N, C-alpha and C positions, 0 to 999 in steps of 0.2 A: 504494499499500500504506500502510495506517495505521501511523504510527510512534508508539508508546505510550511515554510519558516519565514516570516516577515521581519525585515531589518528596518528600523525607523532611524534614518540617517540622511541629513540634509545634503551632505557633501558625497554620499555613496562611496565612501572610502573603505568601509568595513567588509562590503560583500565579497571583494576580491580576495581578501585574507580568508574569509569563512569559506569560500569556495574551494580554496587551495587545500585547507584543513581537511575538507570533505570530500576531495577529489575522487576518492575510491568508494564512496557511499551513493549508489544511484538512487536510493529511494528518498533522499533528501533533496528538496527544491527550495532554493533561497531566493527572495524577491527583496529588492531595497526600494523604499518609498521614502519621500520626505515627509516630515511631521506633518505639514499642511495638507498632505494627501493621505494620512494614515486611514481615512475612511475606506480607502481601497482595501487595506489590510483587514479592517474590521468586518467588512461586508463578506470577505473570503472565510472568515472565521478559521484562521491558520492553526496549526497543531502548536506553534510556539511563536512568541514576539520577542524580538532582541532590540533593546533601545540603546543606541549609541549616544551617550550622555553629552560628550564634548562638542559634537557637531550640529546640534539643533538649536535653533532659535528659541523654540519653545522647550521649557525646562522639562527634566525627566519627571518631576512631580506631576506636572500638568499633563504629560503623555500618559503616565501610569493611571492617573485619575480618570482621563478619558477612556482609556481601555476598561477600567473596572466599572465605569458607569454605563458601558455598552451591554445590553442585555445579552447578547450572543457571545460576548467575550469576557463576561465577568469572572469566569473561572479559567480562562486561557492563561497557561504559564507564561511568565515574562522574566527576562534577564535583562539586567541593566549593566552596561559596560561603561566605566568611568575613570577618570583620573583623579577624582576627588577623594582624598583620603581621609577627610574629616568624619570622625566616628558618628557624631550626631547626625550628619547628613545621610550616611549609610543606614542608620537605624530608621530614620524618617522614610526613606525609599522602601526598605523591607517591610516596614509597618503598614505599606499599602498592598500587601499580599503579593509582593514581588518575591519570585522563587530564589533568585540568585543575585548578588551584586559583585560583580567581577571587576577587580581593579587592573588598570593597565601598568605596565606593559603586559599584554595577554600572554599567558602561559598556554601554548597551543595544545598541549595534552590535557591539561586541566579544562580548557574551554571545550575541547572535544568531547570528552566523557561527561562534562556537566550537560551539554546539549542532548548527547545521546541518551544519557540515563533519564533526563526528564521526559524525553519523547518515548522512551521505553515505558516509563510509568504512566504516562497518558494512555499508551496503548493497552496496557492492563486494565486501567479504569474503564476503558471502553466496553470491557466485557461485564461491567457492572450495568444493570438495568437503569437507564436514565429516568424511567417512570417510577421506580419504587426504591431505587438505591440498594437493591439486594444483589448479591454475586449471581453471575451466569453459569452456563453450562460447564465452562472449564474448571471453575472452582467447585462446582457440584461433584464433577467426576473425580477431582483431585481429593475431595473430602471422603468420598466413597472408599477410594483405593486406600487412602491412608488408614482408615478403620479397618478395611479388610485385611490388610497386611499386619495389623496389629492383633488381629483376631479378637477385636472387641465385640460385645454383644450390644446390638443398637436396632433402630427400627427406621425405615425410610417411609415418610408419609407424603403422599402425592395429592394435591389439591386441584380440583378442576370445576369449573362453573358450567351447570346446565342452563340451556335455553339463553346462553349469552349472546349468540349472533342475532336472536330476535330482538333482544334488548338493544343492541346496537342499531340494528335496522329502524327502530321505533324512536330511540331517544338520541341517537347519534354518538360518534366515537368519543367525543369529549366527555359525555356522560358515562360512556363504557370505560373509560380511562379512570374515572373516579371510583367506579365500581371495583376495578382491578386494585387500586390503591387502597380501598376500604378492605378488602379481603387481605392484603399484604399486612396492613395495621393489626387486623384481628389476629392473624397467624402470629406475627411477631410478639404481640402482647401476650398471648396465651402460652407460646412456646417458652418465652422468657421468663414466665411466671413459674416454670418448673425449677424447684430448688435444686441446687448443685449439679445441674445438668450441663454437660459438654455438648450444646446443641448447635445446630447449623441451619439457616434458612436460605434458600436460594430461589430465584425466579427464572424458571425455564424459558418463559416467554409468553406473551398473551396473557390468558387467564390461567396458566399452568405454574404451579409453585411446588417446592419440595422442601420438606424439612427432615434433617437427619438428627435423631435424638437418642439419648441413652435409653436403656431399658426402663420402661415406666408403665404406668395404668393407661394404656392406650385408649381404651374406652372411654374414660374420663375426659382426657384431652380432646378427643373428638367431639364428644358431647357438648363440651364447653364452646368450642369453636363454631359448631354448627348452631347452637342456641344463640350465640351473639351474632352470627351472620343472618340467620332467618329474622331476627328483630330489625337489625340495621338495614338490611336491603331494602325493606319498605319505604325508607326515607328517600329512595331514589325512583320512585314511582309516582305518578299522579294518583290523588284519591280515587278518581274513577276506575283506573287499572287495578288498584288494590281491590276495591269493591268487587270488580268482576273476577279478580283472581288471575287474569291473563291479559296477553296484549294480542292484537290482531295485526298480522303481517301477510301481504299479498305475496304468493309464490311466483315462480317464473311464467306460470300459465295465467297469472292474474287472479287466481283463486285465494280468496281470504282464509288463512290457517290462524288457529288459536294456540298460543304458547304460553305455558304457565310462568308465574314469577320466578325469576332466576334462583336457582337452589345450588347447593354445593355437595359434591362428591368427593369422598376422601377414601384413598386406598392405602393401607398400612401394610408393609412387608416387614416382618421380623427377620433379622439377620443374627444368627448365633450358632456356636458349635461347627463352623465350617460348612453351613448349609448353602452357601452361595460363595463363589470363587471369583467374580467379577461384577463390575457395575452393570455390564451388559446383561448379565444373567438376572440382576435384580430388576432391571428395567423391563425385561421380558415378562417376569411374573407380575410386576406391578401393572402392566398394561392389561393382563387377564383380570386382575383384582379390580382395577377401575372400571372395566367394562361391566363386571357384576355390579358395582355400586351405581353406575349410571343407568342400568335397567330398571332401577327401583325408582319409584315415584318420590319427589321431594328430596331434601337434603338427607344424605345418609352417608355411612361409612362401612368398609368391609376391612376385616384384618385377616391377614395370611399369616397363619402359623405353620411354617413348613419345617419338617424335621431334617436333622442333618443327613447327609448322605453316608452310607456304610461302605 
């Protein structure tokens, strides 16, 4: 994936040096713009912004303020390069959520690894769901592998919404996102309420979530999550739809179909005593368990208690 880095430098002096340092890194693309033209950088939402402090008519403080005030770039990492050795000045810059303040003359190796490590960190963070802030598939698989290798006893809980597509069709994707965030909050709240648990929660994508929890009373946690979800989901419907108990959606042939209020299916797969050897095997069994849960009307859960292989 191409990593676009913008350099704010009125004299366009820094870019040649930076391109030379990164000449063997094809995935990095550096663009130099003047401070007065920094809107170009902000519009493109770059992976990283580098501010050349000495060459700009606009101060680094003003430039960083403008970056942080921009809704699309308020979390874009920023490096400031400067010949100003004043301690208070450096602290003032860093206080504006600037990731690094690099003093001149530039140490090429230090600069190279600073840029590379920031971009690598951003790449890792992209694996986190921007909607819920929860880890994605890479971290989920890693967590399962770690526990399997340690031969821990744990359970994997899969969460999936029923009739969610119909909800999106009627109420729109923005409201659908709010329902997904509601489910995330409920899962996080209830899983983190488990005392002394070494628990993990991930967002597979869309309305699919997973929790990996230590050995526990799974019936209790499933019931608590379902009870809270069934109460709070009603806040996301009109009084009319709540009274009817369903929404109406036209199918591809124009025929009106009725879909119940969104409900929650939970599939729980117990892992212990070597009954699973890989995350793939857990996933295959969970798909079967989830199918059983989704066949039932309303919010429900199914627990798979599988014996170890002999």
